[in-house]
C-alpha positions as a Markdown table, in Angstrom:
| # | Residue | x | y | z |
|---|---|---|---|---|
| 1 | Unk | 30.6 | -17.2 | 46.4 |
| 2 | Unk | 28.0 | -14.4 | 46.9 |
| 3 | Unk | 29.7 | -12.4 | 44.0 |
| 4 | Unk | 29.3 | -15.4 | 41.7 |
| 5 | Unk | 25.6 | -15.7 | 42.6 |
| 6 | Unk | 25.0 | -12.0 | 42.1 |
| 7 | Unk | 26.9 | -12.1 | 38.8 |
| 8 | Unk | 24.8 | -15.1 | 37.6 |
| 9 | Unk | 21.6 | -13.3 | 38.5 |
| 10 | Unk | 22.6 | -10.2 | 36.6 |
| 11 | Unk | 23.5 | -12.3 | 33.6 |
| 12 | Unk | 20.2 | -14.1 | 33.7 |
| 13 | Unk | 18.2 | -10.9 | 34.0 |
| 14 | Unk | 20.1 | -9.4 | 31.1 |
| 15 | Unk | 19.4 | -12.4 | 28.9 |
| 16 | Unk | 15.7 | -12.5 | 29.9 |
| 17 | Unk | 15.4 | -8.9 | 28.9 |
| 18 | Unk | 16.9 | -9.6 | 25.5 |
| 19 | Unk | 14.9 | -12.7 | 24.9 |
| 20 | Unk | 11.4 | -11.2 | 25.1 |
| 21 | Unk | 10.3 | -8.2 | 23.0 |
| 22 | Unk | 8.9 | -5.2 | 24.9 |
| 23 | Unk | 5.5 | -3.7 | 24.1 |
| 24 | Unk | 6.1 | -1.0 | 21.5 |
| 25 | Unk | 9.6 | -2.2 | 20.7 |
| 26 | Unk | 10.3 | -0.9 | 17.2 |
| 27 | Unk | 13.3 | -3.2 | 16.7 |
| 28 | Unk | 11.4 | -6.4 | 16.8 |
| 29 | Unk | 11.8 | -8.7 | 13.8 |
| 30 | Unk | 8.2 | -9.9 | 13.9 |
| 31 | Unk | 7.2 | -9.9 | 10.3 |
| 32 | Unk | 3.5 | -10.8 | 11.1 |
| 33 | Unk | 2.9 | -7.1 | 11.9 |
| 34 | Unk | 4.1 | -5.1 | 8.9 |
| 35 | Unk | 4.4 | -1.4 | 9.1 |
| 36 | Unk | 1.3 | 0.1 | 7.6 |
| 37 | Unk | 1.2 | 3.7 | 6.4 |
| 38 | Unk | -1.6 | 5.6 | 7.8 |
| 39 | Unk | -3.1 | 7.8 | 5.0 |
| 40 | Unk | -4.4 | 11.0 | 6.5 |
| 41 | Unk | -6.4 | 12.2 | 3.6 |
| 42 | Unk | -8.8 | 11.0 | 0.9 |
| 43 | Unk | -7.2 | 9.2 | -2.1 |
| 44 | Unk | -8.9 | 8.8 | -5.5 |
| 45 | Unk | -8.6 | 6.7 | -8.5 |
| 46 | Unk | -8.0 | 9.4 | -11.1 |
| 47 | Unk | -7.7 | 8.7 | -14.8 |
| 48 | Unk | -8.9 | 9.2 | -18.4 |
| 49 | Unk | -12.3 | 7.7 | -17.4 |
| 50 | Unk | -12.8 | 10.5 | -14.8 |
| 51 | Unk | -11.1 | 13.3 | -16.8 |
| 52 | Unk | -8.4 | 13.0 | -14.1 |
| 53 | Unk | -10.7 | 14.6 | -11.5 |
| 54 | Unk | -10.9 | 13.5 | -7.9 |
| 55 | Unk | -14.5 | 12.2 | -7.9 |
| 56 | Unk | -16.3 | 10.9 | -4.8 |
| 57 | Unk | -17.4 | 7.7 | -6.6 |
| 58 | Unk | -13.7 | 6.8 | -7.1 |
| 59 | Unk | -12.5 | 7.5 | -3.5 |
| 60 | Unk | -10.5 | 4.6 | -2.1 |
| 61 | Unk | -11.9 | 3.2 | 1.2 |
| 62 | Unk | -9.7 | 1.7 | 3.9 |
| 63 | Unk | -9.8 | -2.1 | 4.1 |
| 64 | Unk | -7.7 | -2.4 | 7.2 |
| 65 | Unk | -4.0 | -2.9 | 7.9 |
| 66 | Unk | -2.8 | -0.5 | 5.3 |
| 67 | Unk | -4.9 | -1.5 | 2.2 |
| 68 | Unk | -7.3 | 0.8 | 0.4 |
| 69 | Unk | -9.8 | -0.2 | -2.3 |
| 70 | Unk | -12.2 | 1.2 | -4.8 |
| 71 | Unk | -14.4 | -0.4 | -7.5 |
| 72 | Unk | -14.5 | 0.9 | -11.1 |
| 73 | Unk | -16.5 | -0.2 | -14.1 |
| 74 | Unk | -14.5 | -0.5 | -17.3 |
| 75 | Unk | -17.0 | -0.7 | -20.2 |
| 76 | Unk | -14.6 | -0.9 | -23.2 |
| 77 | Unk | -12.8 | -4.2 | -23.5 |
| 78 | Unk | -9.3 | -3.9 | -25.2 |
| 79 | Unk | -9.2 | -0.2 | -24.4 |
| 80 | Unk | -6.2 | 1.0 | -22.5 |
| 81 | Unk | -7.3 | 2.8 | -19.4 |
| 82 | Unk | -4.7 | 5.2 | -17.8 |
| 83 | Unk | -4.9 | 6.1 | -14.2 |
| 84 | Unk | -3.1 | 7.1 | -11.0 |
| 85 | Unk | -4.1 | 7.1 | -7.3 |
| 86 | Unk | -3.8 | 10.5 | -5.8 |
| 87 | Unk | -5.2 | 13.0 | -3.3 |
| 88 | Unk | -7.1 | 16.1 | -4.5 |
| 89 | Unk | -4.0 | 18.2 | -4.9 |
| 90 | Unk | -1.6 | 15.7 | -6.5 |
| 91 | Unk | 0.5 | 16.1 | -3.3 |
| 92 | Unk | 4.0 | 14.6 | -3.0 |
| 93 | Unk | 3.8 | 11.3 | -1.2 |
| 94 | Unk | 0.1 | 10.9 | -2.3 |
| 95 | Unk | 0.5 | 10.9 | -6.1 |
| 96 | Unk | 0.9 | 7.2 | -6.9 |
| 97 | Unk | 1.9 | 5.9 | -10.3 |
| 98 | Unk | 4.1 | 3.1 | -11.5 |
| 99 | Unk | 7.6 | 2.5 | -10.2 |
| 100 | Unk | 9.1 | 0.3 | -12.9 |
| 101 | Unk | 6.5 | -0.3 | -15.7 |
| 102 | Unk | 3.1 | 1.2 | -16.4 |
| 103 | Unk | 1.2 | -1.9 | -17.6 |
| 104 | Unk | -0.8 | -3.7 | -14.9 |
| 105 | Unk | -1.8 | -7.3 | -15.4 |
| 106 | Unk | -5.0 | -8.5 | -13.8 |
| 107 | Unk | -4.3 | -10.2 | -10.5 |
| 108 | Unk | -0.6 | -9.3 | -10.3 |
| 109 | Unk | 0.5 | -6.5 | -7.9 |
| 110 | Unk | 2.5 | -3.7 | -9.5 |
| 111 | Unk | 5.0 | -1.7 | -7.5 |
| 112 | Unk | 4.0 | 1.9 | -7.1 |
| 113 | Unk | 5.8 | 5.2 | -6.6 |
| 114 | Unk | 3.8 | 7.7 | -4.6 |
| 115 | Unk | 6.1 | 10.6 | -5.4 |
| 116 | Unk | 5.8 | 10.6 | -9.1 |
| 117 | Unk | 4.4 | 13.3 | -11.4 |
| 118 | Unk | 3.9 | 11.5 | -14.8 |
| 119 | Unk | 4.1 | 7.8 | -14.2 |
| 120 | Unk | 0.5 | 6.7 | -14.7 |
| 121 | Unk | -0.6 | 3.1 | -14.8 |
| 122 | Unk | -2.1 | 1.4 | -17.9 |
| 123 | Unk | -4.7 | -1.4 | -17.7 |
| 124 | Unk | -6.5 | -3.1 | -20.6 |
| 125 | Unk | -9.5 | -5.2 | -19.5 |
| 126 | Unk | -10.3 | -8.2 | -21.6 |
| 127 | Unk | -14.0 | -7.8 | -20.9 |
| 128 | Unk | -16.3 | -5.1 | -19.6 |
| 129 | Unk | -17.4 | -5.1 | -16.0 |
| 130 | Unk | -16.5 | -4.2 | -12.4 |
| 131 | Unk | -13.0 | -4.3 | -11.1 |
| 132 | Unk | -11.4 | -3.8 | -7.7 |
| 133 | Unk | -8.4 | -1.5 | -7.6 |
| 134 | Unk | -6.4 | -1.9 | -4.4 |
| 135 | Unk | -3.5 | 0.2 | -3.1 |
| 136 | Unk | -1.4 | -1.9 | -0.7 |
| 137 | Unk | 0.5 | 0.3 | 1.7 |
| 138 | Unk | 1.2 | -2.4 | 4.3 |
| 139 | Unk | 4.9 | -1.9 | 3.7 |
| 140 | Unk | 5.1 | 1.9 | 3.3 |
| 141 | Unk | 8.4 | 1.9 | 1.4 |
| 142 | Unk | 7.0 | -0.6 | -1.1 |
| 143 | Unk | 3.4 | 0.4 | -2.0 |
| 144 | Unk | 1.7 | -1.7 | -4.7 |
| 145 | Unk | -1.4 | -1.5 | -6.9 |
| 146 | Unk | -3.5 | -4.6 | -7.7 |
| 147 | Unk | -6.5 | -5.0 | -10.0 |
| 148 | Unk | -8.9 | -7.8 | -9.7 |
| 149 | Unk | -12.3 | -8.6 | -11.3 |
| 150 | Unk | -15.2 | -8.0 | -9.0 |
């Protein structure tokens, strides 16, 4: 009888350990806490409007939880603006261009590849003004770029 009770207690303890996630448990399936890539250097919006230089005015600022944003003023409607998001040295892993297609549509996230050399994004504003460009790194293996009117 004592063996059955001891076995029952061991089984219950084992099930209880499996039922509740542990602090720092990397195998948890909790999708409310996506993996956010920590970017350890300054990133810049670099394009034909900045002569592809890393200028302080175009430095992306952290917005929290793996997103980074910068504002840019596009003054020529119907002009195709070409750009990338990259660090000062165009380093691998920090040189973000398009993954599948270069054209970005206002308000629609476009998958990015941060190990690309030539794949620059293209954006054609329909009117002049301020725009927000966001790099979404909340899921580090699926970064995305989004442009919205400010």
